[in-house]
PyMOL Python script that loads the backbone (N, CA, C, O; Angstrom):
from pymol import cmd

cmd.read_pdbstr("""\
ATOM      1  N   MET A   1       0.736  -1.115   0.000  1.00  0.00           N
ATOM      2  CA  MET A   1       0.000   0.000   0.000  1.00  0.00           C
ATOM      3  C   MET A   1       0.817   1.237   0.000  1.00  0.00           C
ATOM      4  O   MET A   1       0.433   1.970  -0.911  1.00  0.00           O
ATOM      5  N   GLY A   2       1.716   1.705   0.618  1.00  0.00           N
ATOM      6  CA  GLY A   2       2.521   2.898   0.376  1.00  0.00           C
ATOM      7  C   GLY A   2       2.085   3.664  -0.847  1.00  0.00           C
ATOM      8  O   GLY A   2       1.031   4.300  -0.831  1.00  0.00           O
ATOM      9  N   ALA A   3       2.860   3.620  -1.897  1.00  0.00           N
ATOM     10  CA  ALA A   3       2.514   4.287  -3.145  1.00  0.00           C
ATOM     11  C   ALA A   3       1.436   3.475  -3.856  1.00  0.00           C
ATOM     12  O   ALA A   3       1.338   2.260  -3.684  1.00  0.00           O
ATOM     13  N   ILE A   4       0.638   4.164  -4.651  1.00  0.00           N
ATOM     14  CA  ILE A   4      -0.452   3.485  -5.342  1.00  0.00           C
ATOM     15  C   ILE A   4       0.073   2.570  -6.446  1.00  0.00           C
ATOM     16  O   ILE A   4      -0.331   1.411  -6.533  1.00  0.00           O
ATOM     17  N   ALA A   5       0.964   3.077  -7.282  1.00  0.00           N
ATOM     18  CA  ALA A   5       1.447   2.299  -8.419  1.00  0.00           C
ATOM     19  C   ALA A   5       2.419   1.214  -7.963  1.00  0.00           C
ATOM     20  O   ALA A   5       3.383   1.513  -7.258  1.00  0.00           O
ATOM     21  N   PRO A   6       2.184  -0.041  -8.350  1.00  0.00           N
ATOM     22  CA  PRO A   6       3.131  -1.099  -8.023  1.00  0.00           C
ATOM     23  C   PRO A   6       4.484  -0.815  -8.676  1.00  0.00           C
ATOM     24  O   PRO A   6       4.546  -0.381  -9.826  1.00  0.00           O
ATOM     25  N   SER A   7       5.552  -1.059  -7.946  1.00  0.00           N
ATOM     26  CA  SER A   7       6.885  -0.743  -8.449  1.00  0.00           C
ATOM     27  C   SER A   7       7.843  -1.896  -8.186  1.00  0.00           C
ATOM     28  O   SER A   7       7.908  -2.393  -7.062  1.00  0.00           O
ATOM     29  N   PRO A   8       8.590  -2.334  -9.199  1.00  0.00           N
ATOM     30  CA  PRO A   8       9.593  -3.375  -8.976  1.00  0.00           C
ATOM     31  C   PRO A   8      10.638  -2.974  -7.931  1.00  0.00           C
ATOM     32  O   PRO A   8      11.214  -3.837  -7.269  1.00  0.00           O
ATOM     33  N   LYS A   9      10.886  -1.670  -7.782  1.00  0.00           N
ATOM     34  CA  LYS A   9      11.832  -1.203  -6.759  1.00  0.00           C
ATOM     35  C   LYS A   9      11.343  -1.556  -5.361  1.00  0.00           C
ATOM     36  O   LYS A   9      12.148  -1.740  -4.448  1.00  0.00           O
ATOM     37  N   ARG A  10      10.019  -1.650  -5.188  1.00  0.00           N
ATOM     38  CA  ARG A  10       9.432  -2.005  -3.893  1.00  0.00           C
ATOM     39  C   ARG A  10       9.012  -3.474  -3.855  1.00  0.00           C
ATOM     40  O   ARG A  10       8.245  -3.882  -2.983  1.00  0.00           O
ATOM     41  N   GLY A  11       9.515  -4.263  -4.799  1.00  0.00           N
ATOM     42  CA  GLY A  11       9.199  -5.695  -4.806  1.00  0.00           C
ATOM     43  C   GLY A  11       7.768  -5.981  -5.187  1.00  0.00           C
ATOM     44  O   GLY A  11       7.176  -6.940  -4.692  1.00  0.00           O
ATOM     45  N   GLN A  12       7.193  -5.159  -6.067  1.00  0.00           N
ATOM     46  CA  GLN A  12       5.798  -5.330  -6.463  1.00  0.00           C
ATOM     47  C   GLN A  12       5.675  -5.450  -7.972  1.00  0.00           C
ATOM     48  O   GLN A  12       6.539  -4.997  -8.723  1.00  0.00           O
ATOM     49  N   GLY A  13       4.597  -6.062  -8.391  1.00  0.00           N
ATOM     50  CA  GLY A  13       4.249  -6.141  -9.797  1.00  0.00           C
ATOM     51  C   GLY A  13       2.754  -5.962  -9.926  1.00  0.00           C
ATOM     52  O   GLY A  13       2.076  -5.584  -8.970  1.00  0.00           O
ATOM     53  N   PHE A  14       2.248  -6.235 -11.105  1.00  0.00           N
ATOM     54  CA  PHE A  14       0.811  -6.107 -11.313  1.00  0.00           C
ATOM     55  C   PHE A  14       0.304  -7.412 -11.885  1.00  0.00           C
ATOM     56  O   PHE A  14       0.800  -7.896 -12.902  1.00  0.00           O
ATOM     57  N   GLY A  15      -0.699  -7.983 -11.213  1.00  0.00           N
ATOM     58  CA  GLY A  15      -1.283  -9.237 -11.657  1.00  0.00           C
ATOM     59  C   GLY A  15      -2.597  -8.985 -12.362  1.00  0.00           C
ATOM     60  O   GLY A  15      -2.792  -7.933 -12.969  1.00  0.00           O
ATOM     61  N   LEU A  16      -3.478  -9.928 -12.284  1.00  0.00           N
ATOM     62  CA  LEU A  16      -4.778  -9.851 -12.933  1.00  0.00           C
ATOM     63  C   LEU A  16      -5.701  -8.933 -12.133  1.00  0.00           C
ATOM     64  O   LEU A  16      -6.573  -9.395 -11.397  1.00  0.00           O
ATOM     65  N   GLY A  17      -5.491  -7.625 -12.290  1.00  0.00           N
ATOM     66  CA  GLY A  17      -6.345  -6.650 -11.625  1.00  0.00           C
ATOM     67  C   GLY A  17      -5.893  -6.201 -10.249  1.00  0.00           C
ATOM     68  O   GLY A  17      -6.593  -5.423  -9.601  1.00  0.00           O
ATOM     69  N   PHE A  18      -4.752  -6.664  -9.790  1.00  0.00           N
ATOM     70  CA  PHE A  18      -4.275  -6.326  -8.454  1.00  0.00           C
ATOM     71  C   PHE A  18      -2.786  -6.017  -8.482  1.00  0.00           C
ATOM     72  O   PHE A  18      -2.061  -6.466  -9.370  1.00  0.00           O
ATOM     73  N   ALA A  19      -2.345  -5.248  -7.502  1.00  0.00           N
ATOM     74  CA  ALA A  19      -0.916  -5.126  -7.246  1.00  0.00           C
ATOM     75  C   ALA A  19      -0.520  -6.361  -6.442  1.00  0.00           C
ATOM     76  O   ALA A  19      -1.279  -6.808  -5.581  1.00  0.00           O
ATOM     77  N   ILE A  20       0.653  -6.912  -6.712  1.00  0.00           N
ATOM     78  CA  ILE A  20       1.085  -8.130  -6.024  1.00  0.00           C
ATOM     79  C   ILE A  20       2.536  -7.984  -5.580  1.00  0.00           C
ATOM     80  O   ILE A  20       3.372  -7.451  -6.310  1.00  0.00           O
ATOM     81  N   ARG A  21       2.818  -8.460  -4.384  1.00  0.00           N
ATOM     82  CA  ARG A  21       4.193  -8.432  -3.869  1.00  0.00           C
ATOM     83  C   ARG A  21       4.952  -9.601  -4.477  1.00  0.00           C
ATOM     84  O   ARG A  21       4.559 -10.757  -4.324  1.00  0.00           O
ATOM     85  N   THR A  22       6.030  -9.292  -5.159  1.00  0.00           N
ATOM     86  CA  THR A  22       6.803 -10.329  -5.850  1.00  0.00           C
ATOM     87  C   THR A  22       8.065 -10.733  -5.102  1.00  0.00           C
ATOM     88  O   THR A  22       8.585 -11.829  -5.309  1.00  0.00           O
ATOM     89  N   GLU A  23       8.563  -9.854  -4.230  1.00  0.00           N
ATOM     90  CA  GLU A  23       9.808 -10.142  -3.516  1.00  0.00           C
ATOM     91  C   GLU A  23       9.705  -9.719  -2.055  1.00  0.00           C
ATOM     92  O   GLU A  23       9.035  -8.741  -1.725  1.00  0.00           O
ATOM     93  N   ALA A  24      10.367 -10.457  -1.201  1.00  0.00           N
ATOM     94  CA  ALA A  24      10.444 -10.095   0.213  1.00  0.00           C
ATOM     95  C   ALA A  24      11.539  -9.052   0.420  1.00  0.00           C
ATOM     96  O   ALA A  24      12.518  -9.017  -0.326  1.00  0.00           O
ATOM     97  N   GLY A  25      11.371  -8.206   1.431  1.00  0.00           N
ATOM     98  CA  GLY A  25      12.425  -7.284   1.831  1.00  0.00           C
ATOM     99  C   GLY A  25      12.568  -6.020   1.014  1.00  0.00           C
ATOM    100  O   GLY A  25      13.475  -5.231   1.280  1.00  0.00           O
ATOM    101  N   GLN A  26      11.716  -5.792   0.031  1.00  0.00           N
ATOM    102  CA  GLN A  26      11.827  -4.603  -0.800  1.00  0.00           C
ATOM    103  C   GLN A  26      10.829  -3.512  -0.414  1.00  0.00           C
ATOM    104  O   GLN A  26      11.051  -2.340  -0.718  1.00  0.00           O
ATOM    105  N   ASN A  27       9.752  -3.877   0.240  1.00  0.00           N
ATOM    106  CA  ASN A  27       8.684  -2.938   0.566  1.00  0.00           C
ATOM    107  C   ASN A  27       8.769  -2.552   2.037  1.00  0.00           C
ATOM    108  O   ASN A  27       9.058  -3.395   2.885  1.00  0.00           O
ATOM    109  N   VAL A  28       8.521  -1.294   2.340  1.00  0.00           N
ATOM    110  CA  VAL A  28       8.590  -0.837   3.730  1.00  0.00           C
ATOM    111  C   VAL A  28       7.399  -1.320   4.549  1.00  0.00           C
ATOM    112  O   VAL A  28       7.468  -1.348   5.777  1.00  0.00           O
ATOM    113  N   LEU A  29       6.320  -1.697   3.894  1.00  0.00           N
ATOM    114  CA  LEU A  29       5.143  -2.184   4.615  1.00  0.00           C
ATOM    115  C   LEU A  29       5.257  -3.680   4.856  1.00  0.00           C
ATOM    116  O   LEU A  29       5.865  -4.388   4.054  1.00  0.00           O
ATOM    117  N   PRO A  30       4.680  -4.173   5.952  1.00  0.00           N
ATOM    118  CA  PRO A  30       4.752  -5.606   6.229  1.00  0.00           C
ATOM    119  C   PRO A  30       3.943  -6.404   5.212  1.00  0.00           C
ATOM    120  O   PRO A  30       3.014  -5.884   4.593  1.00  0.00           O
ATOM    121  N   GLY A  31       4.303  -7.655   5.053  1.00  0.00           N
ATOM    122  CA  GLY A  31       3.585  -8.531   4.147  1.00  0.00           C
ATOM    123  C   GLY A  31       4.466  -9.676   3.700  1.00  0.00           C
ATOM    124  O   GLY A  31       5.627  -9.783   4.097  1.00  0.00           O
ATOM    125  N   SER A  32       3.897 -10.528   2.869  1.00  0.00           N
ATOM    126  CA  SER A  32       4.594 -11.725   2.390  1.00  0.00           C
ATOM    127  C   SER A  32       4.600 -11.735   0.867  1.00  0.00           C
ATOM    128  O   SER A  32       3.685 -11.197   0.243  1.00  0.00           O
ATOM    129  N   PRO A  33       5.609 -12.335   0.264  1.00  0.00           N
ATOM    130  CA  PRO A  33       5.571 -12.495  -1.191  1.00  0.00           C
ATOM    131  C   PRO A  33       4.286 -13.227  -1.583  1.00  0.00           C
ATOM    132  O   PRO A  33       3.925 -14.235  -0.974  1.00  0.00           O
ATOM    133  N   GLY A  34       3.612 -12.718  -2.589  1.00  0.00           N
ATOM    134  CA  GLY A  34       2.346 -13.305  -3.025  1.00  0.00           C
ATOM    135  C   GLY A  34       1.131 -12.581  -2.493  1.00  0.00           C
ATOM    136  O   GLY A  34       0.018 -12.839  -2.949  1.00  0.00           O
ATOM    137  N   ASP A  35       1.313 -11.667  -1.525  1.00  0.00           N
ATOM    138  CA  ASP A  35       0.135 -10.917  -1.076  1.00  0.00           C
ATOM    139  C   ASP A  35      -0.262  -9.929  -2.167  1.00  0.00           C
ATOM    140  O   ASP A  35       0.576  -9.485  -2.953  1.00  0.00           O
ATOM    141  N   PHE A  36      -1.542  -9.592  -2.205  1.00  0.00           N
ATOM    142  CA  PHE A  36      -2.021  -8.678  -3.242  1.00  0.00           C
ATOM    143  C   PHE A  36      -3.008  -7.693  -2.655  1.00  0.00           C
ATOM    144  O   PHE A  36      -3.621  -7.948  -1.618  1.00  0.00           O
ATOM    145  N   TYR A  37      -3.157  -6.555  -3.335  1.00  0.00           N
ATOM    146  CA  TYR A  37      -3.989  -5.485  -2.801  1.00  0.00           C
ATOM    147  C   TYR A  37      -4.502  -4.589  -3.915  1.00  0.00           C
ATOM    148  O   TYR A  37      -4.071  -4.673  -5.065  1.00  0.00           O
ATOM    149  N   TRP A  38      -5.428  -3.738  -3.535  1.00  0.00           N
ATOM    150  CA  TRP A  38      -5.861  -2.652  -4.408  1.00  0.00           C
ATOM    151  C   TRP A  38      -6.406  -1.531  -3.547  1.00  0.00           C
ATOM    152  O   TRP A  38      -6.848  -1.752  -2.419  1.00  0.00           O
ATOM    153  N   VAL A  39      -6.370  -0.312  -4.099  1.00  0.00           N
ATOM    154  CA  VAL A  39      -6.789   0.894  -3.391  1.00  0.00           C
ATOM    155  C   VAL A  39      -7.858   1.595  -4.218  1.00  0.00           C
ATOM    156  O   VAL A  39      -7.707   1.763  -5.428  1.00  0.00           O
ATOM    157  N   GLY A  40      -8.943   2.005  -3.557  1.00  0.00           N
ATOM    158  CA  GLY A  40     -10.016   2.721  -4.238  1.00  0.00           C
ATOM    159  C   GLY A  40      -9.775   4.223  -4.249  1.00  0.00           C
ATOM    160  O   GLY A  40      -8.912   4.725  -3.529  1.00  0.00           O
ATOM    161  N   ALA A  41     -10.529   4.927  -5.058  1.00  0.00           N
ATOM    162  CA  ALA A  41     -10.328   6.363  -5.268  1.00  0.00           C
ATOM    163  C   ALA A  41     -10.635   7.217  -4.040  1.00  0.00           C
ATOM    164  O   ALA A  41     -10.084   8.310  -3.909  1.00  0.00           O
ATOM    165  N   PHE A  42     -11.491   6.754  -3.142  1.00  0.00           N
ATOM    166  CA  PHE A  42     -11.830   7.560  -1.978  1.00  0.00           C
ATOM    167  C   PHE A  42     -11.377   6.930  -0.674  1.00  0.00           C
ATOM    168  O   PHE A  42     -12.043   7.055   0.354  1.00  0.00           O
ATOM    169  N   GLY A  43     -10.244   6.253  -0.726  1.00  0.00           N
ATOM    170  CA  GLY A  43      -9.607   5.784   0.497  1.00  0.00           C
ATOM    171  C   GLY A  43      -9.833   4.335   0.852  1.00  0.00           C
ATOM    172  O   GLY A  43      -9.141   3.812   1.726  1.00  0.00           O
ATOM    173  N   THR A  44     -10.777   3.659   0.210  1.00  0.00           N
ATOM    174  CA  THR A  44     -10.970   2.252   0.540  1.00  0.00           C
ATOM    175  C   THR A  44      -9.762   1.447   0.053  1.00  0.00           C
ATOM    176  O   THR A  44      -9.110   1.815  -0.924  1.00  0.00           O
ATOM    177  N   SER A  45      -9.485   0.373   0.733  1.00  0.00           N
ATOM    178  CA  SER A  45      -8.413  -0.513   0.282  1.00  0.00           C
ATOM    179  C   SER A  45      -8.639  -1.906   0.851  1.00  0.00           C
ATOM    180  O   SER A  45      -9.375  -2.093   1.820  1.00  0.00           O
ATOM    181  N   PHE A  46      -7.991  -2.869   0.229  1.00  0.00           N
ATOM    182  CA  PHE A  46      -8.014  -4.221   0.767  1.00  0.00           C
ATOM    183  C   PHE A  46      -6.689  -4.882   0.426  1.00  0.00           C
ATOM    184  O   PHE A  46      -5.992  -4.467  -0.500  1.00  0.00           O
ATOM    185  N   TRP A  47      -6.357  -5.895   1.172  1.00  0.00           N
ATOM    186  CA  TRP A  47      -5.238  -6.744   0.799  1.00  0.00           C
ATOM    187  C   TRP A  47      -5.486  -8.147   1.314  1.00  0.00           C
ATOM    188  O   TRP A  47      -6.206  -8.358   2.290  1.00  0.00           O
ATOM    189  N   VAL A  48      -4.872  -9.097   0.632  1.00  0.00           N
ATOM    190  CA  VAL A  48      -4.974 -10.508   0.969  1.00  0.00           C
ATOM    191  C   VAL A  48      -3.551 -11.039   1.079  1.00  0.00           C
ATOM    192  O   VAL A  48      -2.743 -10.867   0.167  1.00  0.00           O
ATOM    193  N   ASP A  49      -3.255 -11.678   2.190  1.00  0.00           N
ATOM    194  CA  ASP A  49      -1.952 -12.292   2.409  1.00  0.00           C
ATOM    195  C   ASP A  49      -2.181 -13.794   2.597  1.00  0.00           C
ATOM    196  O   ASP A  49      -2.451 -14.239   3.712  1.00  0.00           O
ATOM    197  N   PRO A  50      -2.077 -14.582   1.514  1.00  0.00           N
ATOM    198  CA  PRO A  50      -2.328 -16.018   1.624  1.00  0.00           C
ATOM    199  C   PRO A  50      -1.389 -16.728   2.606  1.00  0.00           C
ATOM    200  O   PRO A  50      -1.799 -17.690   3.256  1.00  0.00           O
ATOM    201  N   THR A  51      -0.162 -16.279   2.722  1.00  0.00           N
ATOM    202  CA  THR A  51       0.788 -16.911   3.634  1.00  0.00           C
ATOM    203  C   THR A  51       0.301 -16.825   5.078  1.00  0.00           C
ATOM    204  O   THR A  51       0.400 -17.793   5.832  1.00  0.00           O
ATOM    205  N   GLU A  52      -0.220 -15.672   5.455  1.00  0.00           N
ATOM    206  CA  GLU A  52      -0.708 -15.455   6.822  1.00  0.00           C
ATOM    207  C   GLU A  52      -2.187 -15.811   6.986  1.00  0.00           C
ATOM    208  O   GLU A  52      -2.743 -15.682   8.077  1.00  0.00           O
ATOM    209  N   LYS A  53      -2.826 -16.263   5.886  1.00  0.00           N
ATOM    210  CA  LYS A  53      -4.268 -16.549   5.893  1.00  0.00           C
ATOM    211  C   LYS A  53      -5.034 -15.322   6.395  1.00  0.00           C
ATOM    212  O   LYS A  53      -5.842 -15.405   7.319  1.00  0.00           O
ATOM    213  N   LEU A  54      -4.756 -14.187   5.759  1.00  0.00           N
ATOM    214  CA  LEU A  54      -5.265 -12.898   6.220  1.00  0.00           C
ATOM    215  C   LEU A  54      -5.952 -12.157   5.077  1.00  0.00           C
ATOM    216  O   LEU A  54      -5.438 -12.087   3.960  1.00  0.00           O
ATOM    217  N   VAL A  55      -7.113 -11.614   5.379  1.00  0.00           N
ATOM    218  CA  VAL A  55      -7.817 -10.714   4.463  1.00  0.00           C
ATOM    219  C   VAL A  55      -8.171  -9.477   5.267  1.00  0.00           C
ATOM    220  O   VAL A  55      -8.727  -9.588   6.360  1.00  0.00           O
ATOM    221  N   ALA A  56      -7.857  -8.304   4.745  1.00  0.00           N
ATOM    222  CA  ALA A  56      -8.148  -7.060   5.459  1.00  0.00           C
ATOM    223  C   ALA A  56      -8.816  -6.077   4.507  1.00  0.00           C
ATOM    224  O   ALA A  56      -8.426  -5.956   3.345  1.00  0.00           O
ATOM    225  N   VAL A  57      -9.819  -5.383   5.011  1.00  0.00           N
ATOM    226  CA  VAL A  57     -10.545  -4.380   4.237  1.00  0.00           C
ATOM    227  C   VAL A  57     -10.624  -3.117   5.073  1.00  0.00           C
ATOM    228  O   VAL A  57     -10.979  -3.164   6.251  1.00  0.00           O
ATOM    229  N   MET A  58     -10.292  -1.992   4.464  1.00  0.00           N
ATOM    230  CA  MET A  58     -10.408  -0.699   5.150  1.00  0.00           C
ATOM    231  C   MET A  58     -11.402   0.154   4.360  1.00  0.00           C
ATOM    232  O   MET A  58     -11.221   0.391   3.166  1.00  0.00           O
ATOM    233  N   MET A  59     -12.430   0.602   5.031  1.00  0.00           N
ATOM    234  CA  MET A  59     -13.458   1.406   4.385  1.00  0.00           C
ATOM    235  C   MET A  59     -13.446   2.799   5.008  1.00  0.00           C
ATOM    236  O   MET A  59     -13.959   2.997   6.110  1.00  0.00           O
ATOM    237  N   VAL A  60     -12.867   3.751   4.308  1.00  0.00           N
ATOM    238  CA  VAL A  60     -12.886   5.146   4.739  1.00  0.00           C
ATOM    239  C   VAL A  60     -13.382   5.976   3.568  1.00  0.00           C
ATOM    240  O   VAL A  60     -13.353   5.527   2.422  1.00  0.00           O
ATOM    241  N   GLN A  61     -13.827   7.161   3.851  1.00  0.00           N
ATOM    242  CA  GLN A  61     -14.349   8.033   2.803  1.00  0.00           C
ATOM    243  C   GLN A  61     -13.619   9.363   2.872  1.00  0.00           C
ATOM    244  O   GLN A  61     -14.140  10.345   3.400  1.00  0.00           O
ATOM    245  N   VAL A  62     -12.422   9.384   2.339  1.00  0.00           N
ATOM    246  CA  VAL A  62     -11.627  10.613   2.252  1.00  0.00           C
ATOM    247  C   VAL A  62     -10.930  10.608   0.890  1.00  0.00           C
ATOM    248  O   VAL A  62     -10.735   9.543   0.305  1.00  0.00           O
ATOM    249  N   PRO A  63     -10.557  11.772   0.382  1.00  0.00           N
ATOM    250  CA  PRO A  63      -9.831  11.801  -0.893  1.00  0.00           C
ATOM    251  C   PRO A  63      -8.550  10.971  -0.817  1.00  0.00           C
ATOM    252  O   PRO A  63      -7.942  10.841   0.245  1.00  0.00           O
ATOM    253  N   LEU A  64      -8.160  10.423  -1.942  1.00  0.00           N
ATOM    254  CA  LEU A  64      -7.027   9.509  -2.018  1.00  0.00           C
ATOM    255  C   LEU A  64      -5.760  10.064  -1.375  1.00  0.00           C
ATOM    256  O   LEU A  64      -5.069   9.344  -0.653  1.00  0.00           O
ATOM    257  N   VAL A  65      -5.448  11.321  -1.623  1.00  0.00           N
ATOM    258  CA  VAL A  65      -4.230  11.920  -1.057  1.00  0.00           C
ATOM    259  C   VAL A  65      -4.278  11.910   0.472  1.00  0.00           C
ATOM    260  O   VAL A  65      -3.267  11.640   1.120  1.00  0.00           O
ATOM    261  N   GLN A  66      -5.425  12.196   1.044  1.00  0.00           N
ATOM    262  CA  GLN A  66      -5.550  12.228   2.507  1.00  0.00           C
ATOM    263  C   GLN A  66      -5.557  10.834   3.123  1.00  0.00           C
ATOM    264  O   GLN A  66      -5.256  10.685   4.307  1.00  0.00           O
ATOM    265  N   SER A  67      -5.893   9.819   2.349  1.00  0.00           N
ATOM    266  CA  SER A  67      -5.988   8.472   2.912  1.00  0.00           C
ATOM    267  C   SER A  67      -4.638   7.766   2.993  1.00  0.00           C
ATOM    268  O   SER A  67      -4.549   6.684   3.574  1.00  0.00           O
ATOM    269  N   ARG A  68      -3.605   8.344   2.434  1.00  0.00           N
ATOM    270  CA  ARG A  68      -2.295   7.673   2.420  1.00  0.00           C
ATOM    271  C   ARG A  68      -1.821   7.299   3.827  1.00  0.00           C
ATOM    272  O   ARG A  68      -1.327   6.194   4.046  1.00  0.00           O
ATOM    273  N   HIS A  69      -1.972   8.214   4.767  1.00  0.00           N
ATOM    274  CA  HIS A  69      -1.553   7.939   6.149  1.00  0.00           C
ATOM    275  C   HIS A  69      -2.239   6.679   6.674  1.00  0.00           C
ATOM    276  O   HIS A  69      -1.591   5.826   7.281  1.00  0.00           O
ATOM    277  N   TYR A  70      -3.547   6.559   6.444  1.00  0.00           N
ATOM    278  CA  TYR A  70      -4.300   5.410   6.943  1.00  0.00           C
ATOM    279  C   TYR A  70      -3.926   4.129   6.199  1.00  0.00           C
ATOM    280  O   TYR A  70      -3.857   3.057   6.799  1.00  0.00           O
ATOM    281  N   ARG A  71      -3.687   4.243   4.895  1.00  0.00           N
ATOM    282  CA  ARG A  71      -3.298   3.072   4.107  1.00  0.00           C
ATOM    283  C   ARG A  71      -1.955   2.526   4.561  1.00  0.00           C
ATOM    284  O   ARG A  71      -1.725   1.319   4.478  1.00  0.00           O
ATOM    285  N   GLU A  72      -1.066   3.381   5.036  1.00  0.00           N
ATOM    286  CA  GLU A  72       0.237   2.926   5.522  1.00  0.00           C
ATOM    287  C   GLU A  72       0.158   2.429   6.960  1.00  0.00           C
ATOM    288  O   GLU A  72       0.869   1.496   7.336  1.00  0.00           O
ATOM    289  N   LEU A  73      -0.691   3.040   7.756  1.00  0.00           N
ATOM    290  CA  LEU A  73      -0.828   2.670   9.166  1.00  0.00           C
ATOM    291  C   LEU A  73      -1.586   1.353   9.352  1.00  0.00           C
ATOM    292  O   LEU A  73      -1.207   0.528  10.183  1.00  0.00           O
ATOM    293  N   PHE A  74      -2.643   1.160   8.585  1.00  0.00           N
ATOM    294  CA  PHE A  74      -3.518   0.007   8.757  1.00  0.00           C
ATOM    295  C   PHE A  74      -2.791  -1.337   8.665  1.00  0.00           C
ATOM    296  O   PHE A  74      -2.950  -2.157   9.569  1.00  0.00           O
ATOM    297  N   PRO A  75      -1.998  -1.608   7.614  1.00  0.00           N
ATOM    298  CA  PRO A  75      -1.312  -2.913   7.573  1.00  0.00           C
ATOM    299  C   PRO A  75      -0.340  -3.115   8.735  1.00  0.00           C
ATOM    300  O   PRO A  75      -0.230  -4.217   9.272  1.00  0.00           O
ATOM    301  N   SER A  76       0.349  -2.069   9.115  1.00  0.00           N
ATOM    302  CA  SER A  76       1.286  -2.198  10.238  1.00  0.00           C
ATOM    303  C   SER A  76       0.548  -2.599  11.514  1.00  0.00           C
ATOM    304  O   SER A  76       1.012  -3.469  12.250  1.00  0.00           O
ATOM    305  N   LEU A  77      -0.580  -1.980  11.776  1.00  0.00           N
ATOM    306  CA  LEU A  77      -1.355  -2.318  12.971  1.00  0.00           C
ATOM    307  C   LEU A  77      -1.910  -3.735  12.917  1.00  0.00           C
ATOM    308  O   LEU A  77      -1.908  -4.445  13.922  1.00  0.00           O
ATOM    309  N   VAL A  78      -2.384  -4.146  11.747  1.00  0.00           N
ATOM    310  CA  VAL A  78      -2.938  -5.493  11.605  1.00  0.00           C
ATOM    311  C   VAL A  78      -1.866  -6.556  11.830  1.00  0.00           C
ATOM    312  O   VAL A  78      -2.084  -7.507  12.580  1.00  0.00           O
ATOM    313  N   TYR A  79      -0.705  -6.400  11.182  1.00  0.00           N
ATOM    314  CA  TYR A  79       0.351  -7.393  11.355  1.00  0.00           C
ATOM    315  C   TYR A  79       0.899  -7.413  12.777  1.00  0.00           C
ATOM    316  O   TYR A  79       1.302  -8.467  13.267  1.00  0.00           O
ATOM    317  N   GLN A  80       0.919  -6.274  13.439  1.00  0.00           N
ATOM    318  CA  GLN A  80       1.389  -6.230  14.833  1.00  0.00           C
ATOM    319  C   GLN A  80       0.418  -6.950  15.762  1.00  0.00           C
ATOM    320  O   GLN A  80       0.816  -7.417  16.830  1.00  0.00           O
ATOM    321  N   ALA A  81      -0.850  -7.045  15.368  1.00  0.00           N
ATOM    322  CA  ALA A  81      -1.851  -7.684  16.216  1.00  0.00           C
ATOM    323  C   ALA A  81      -1.838  -9.217  16.087  1.00  0.00           C
ATOM    324  O   ALA A  81      -2.498  -9.901  16.869  1.00  0.00           O
ATOM    325  N   ILE A  82      -1.107  -9.756  15.127  1.00  0.00           N
ATOM    326  CA  ILE A  82      -1.054 -11.209  14.953  1.00  0.00           C
ATOM    327  C   ILE A  82      -0.228 -11.812  16.089  1.00  0.00           C
ATOM    328  O   ILE A  82       0.910 -11.409  16.331  1.00  0.00           O
ATOM    329  N   VAL A  83      -0.817 -12.771  16.770  1.00  0.00           N
ATOM    330  CA  VAL A  83      -0.140 -13.451  17.878  1.00  0.00           C
ATOM    331  C   VAL A  83       0.138 -14.874  17.436  1.00  0.00           C
ATOM    332  O   VAL A  83      -0.754 -15.568  16.949  1.00  0.00           O
ATOM    333  N   ARG A  84       1.371 -15.303  17.605  1.00  0.00           N
ATOM    334  CA  ARG A  84       1.731 -16.683  17.209  1.00  0.00           C
ATOM    335  C   ARG A  84       1.962 -17.523  18.419  1.00  0.00           C
ATOM    336  O   ARG A  84       2.273 -18.708  18.297  1.00  0.00           O
TER     337      ARG A  84
END
""", "prot")
cmd.dss("prot")
cmd.show_as("cartoon", "prot")
cmd.util.cbc("prot")
cmd.orient("prot")
């Protein structure tokens, strides 16, 4: 989630309609290779991490530029809440 456009510099690519993490250790946000996500125009977002058996949906109604803080904060909070 960080930047909207998937970037190989951040270990991301684009799959069938989704951004997908292709490499570990390249993205500042937590996640696993193979996780995928998408971001809506008014702040909504979702991601699926098959490795962690995790699906997360964030529903907010703010312009895309203002939602960046929440899009970056949300995955960090979710992954920190996982107890093993």
